[in-house]
matplotlib code that plots the C-alpha trace (Angstrom):
import matplotlib.pyplot as plt

x = [0.0, 2.9, 4.0, 0.5, 0.3, 3.5, 2.5, -1.0, 0.6, -1.5, -4.8, -7.8, -8.0, -4.6, -6.0, -8.5, -5.9, -3.5, -6.0, -7.1, -3.4, -2.8, -6.0, -4.9, -1.4, -2.8, -4.9, -2.2, -1.0, 2.7, 2.4, 4.5, 7.1, 7.5, 7.8, 10.5, 12.4, 12.2, 10.3, 6.9, 7.2, 8.1, 5.1, 2.7, 4.0, 3.3, -0.3, -0.7, 0.7, -1.5, -4.6, -4.3, -3.0, -4.7, -8.2, -8.3, -7.2, -9.4, -9.5, -10.8, -13.4, -14.7, -14.6, -14.4, -16.2, -15.7, -18.2, -20.3, -24.0, -25.8, -29.3, -31.1, -31.5, -35.0, -35.0, -35.9, -33.1, -33.0, -32.2, -29.4, -27.2, -26.6, -22.9, -21.2, -18.8, -15.3, -14.1, -10.8, -9.9, -10.8, -8.5, -5.7, -6.3, -6.3, -3.1, -1.3, -2.4, -1.0, 2.3, 2.7, 1.9, 4.5, 7.0, 6.4, 7.3, 10.4, 13.8, 14.5, 15.0, 11.5, 10.0, 11.4, 10.1, 6.7, 6.4, 7.3, 5.0, 2.1, 2.9, 2.9, -0.5, -1.9, 0.0, 1.2, 3.6, 7.3, 8.0, 5.4, 6.7, 10.2, 9.3, 7.6, 10.2, 13.4, 14.3, 15.5, 12.9, 15.1, 15.4, 11.6, 10.9, 13.5, 12.0, 8.4, 9.5, 11.4, 8.3, 6.1, 8.5, 8.6, 4.8, 4.6, 7.0, 5.0, 1.8, 3.4, 4.6, 1.1, -0.3, -2.3, -2.2, -2.5, -0.4, 0.4]
y = [0.0, 2.3, 1.9, 2.7, 5.7, 7.1, 6.4, 7.8, 10.9, 10.2, 10.5, 9.2, 6.4, 4.9, 2.0, 1.1, 1.2, -0.8, -3.5, -3.6, -4.0, -6.8, -8.7, -8.3, -9.6, -12.6, -13.6, -13.0, -16.2, -15.2, -14.1, -16.8, -16.6, -12.9, -13.6, -16.3, -13.9, -11.1, -8.7, -8.8, -5.4, -3.7, -5.4, -4.4, -0.8, -0.8, -2.0, 0.7, 3.5, 2.5, 2.0, 5.4, 7.5, 6.0, 6.9, 3.6, 1.3, -1.5, 0.2, 3.4, 1.5, -0.5, 2.1, 5.7, 5.6, 9.3, 10.9, 7.7, 7.8, 5.0, 5.1, 3.2, 4.8, 6.0, 4.2, 0.6, -1.8, -2.9, 0.7, 1.0, -1.6, 0.5, 0.2, -3.1, -4.1, -4.4, -7.8, -7.6, -4.3, -5.8, -8.8, -6.5, -4.2, -7.1, -8.5, -5.2, -4.8, -8.3, -7.5, -4.3, -6.2, -8.8, -6.0, -4.4, -7.7, -8.4, -6.8, -3.2, -2.2, -3.5, -2.0, 1.4, 1.2, 0.1, 2.8, 5.5, 4.1, 4.1, 7.7, 8.5, 7.0, 9.1, 12.3, 12.0, 14.9, 14.1, 17.6, 17.2, 13.7, 15.0, 17.8, 15.3, 12.7, 14.7, 12.2, 13.8, 13.9, 12.0, 9.1, 9.1, 9.1, 6.3, 4.2, 4.7, 3.7, 0.7, -0.3, 0.0, -2.2, -4.8, -4.8, -5.3, -8.2, -9.8, -9.4, -11.0, -13.9, -14.3, -14.2, -11.0, -8.7, -5.1, -2.0, 0.5]
z = [0.0, 0.6, -3.0, -4.2, -1.9, -3.5, -7.1, -6.6, -4.8, -1.6, -3.5, -1.7, -4.3, -3.4, -1.3, -4.0, -6.7, -4.6, -3.8, -7.5, -8.6, -6.0, -7.2, -10.9, -10.0, -8.1, -11.1, -13.7, -15.4, -15.1, -11.5, -9.9, -12.7, -11.9, -8.2, -8.9, -11.2, -8.5, -10.8, -9.1, -7.5, -10.8, -12.4, -9.6, -9.7, -13.5, -12.8, -10.2, -12.4, -15.4, -13.3, -11.6, -14.5, -17.6, -18.6, -20.7, -17.9, -16.6, -13.2, -14.7, -16.8, -13.8, -11.1, -12.3, -15.6, -16.1, -18.5, -19.1, -19.6, -17.8, -19.3, -22.0, -25.4, -26.3, -29.7, -30.2, -29.5, -33.2, -34.3, -31.8, -33.5, -36.6, -36.2, -36.4, -33.7, -35.0, -33.6, -35.5, -33.8, -30.4, -31.0, -32.0, -29.0, -26.6, -28.2, -27.9, -24.3, -23.6, -25.4, -23.4, -20.2, -21.0, -21.8, -18.4, -16.7, -18.8, -19.0, -17.9, -21.6, -22.6, -19.5, -20.4, -23.9, -22.8, -20.1, -22.6, -25.2, -22.7, -21.7, -25.4, -25.9, -23.0, -24.2, -27.8, -27.4, -26.9, -25.5, -22.7, -21.8, -21.8, -19.4, -17.1, -17.1, -17.7, -20.5, -23.8, -26.6, -29.0, -26.5, -26.0, -29.7, -30.3, -27.5, -28.8, -32.3, -31.0, -28.9, -32.0, -34.0, -31.2, -31.0, -34.8, -34.6, -31.8, -33.7, -36.7, -34.6, -33.3, -36.9, -36.3, -39.2, -38.3, -39.0, -36.2]

ax = plt.figure().add_subplot(projection="3d")
ax.plot(x, y, z, "-o")
ax.set_aspect("equal")
plt.show()
């Protein structure tokens, strides 16, 4: 909980985020492998950081749901389904999320790339990220490009065709 409190900057949500991260780690298929490798705390800190800072995180979707409307549409249900659900996009999104999660639990080099890539997804401006992290813009852009290439390779290895 102390790590969660520090990452969440003593926000009132830090306990909820910490418990959520622990639950996610306990259910993760590679949890024991990460413990054995001594990388569990890094992995959990990544879950906490993403959960607290990302508006697309699972924690945010489940608990915050900022700006969501929770009412039924007034039209008939048949009229609501005018747009088709894009299953292929969903498969690619889930695959990329899994690849990023694996990167966060892997070597320091992959962890660095994945963290900067996630920051880039939240704030697609190298200068702003550089000011926040004190990392040079060129290093950030190079890490983001390397992360994209790594994700492309992993998607290709998994026979998922999609271009980033």
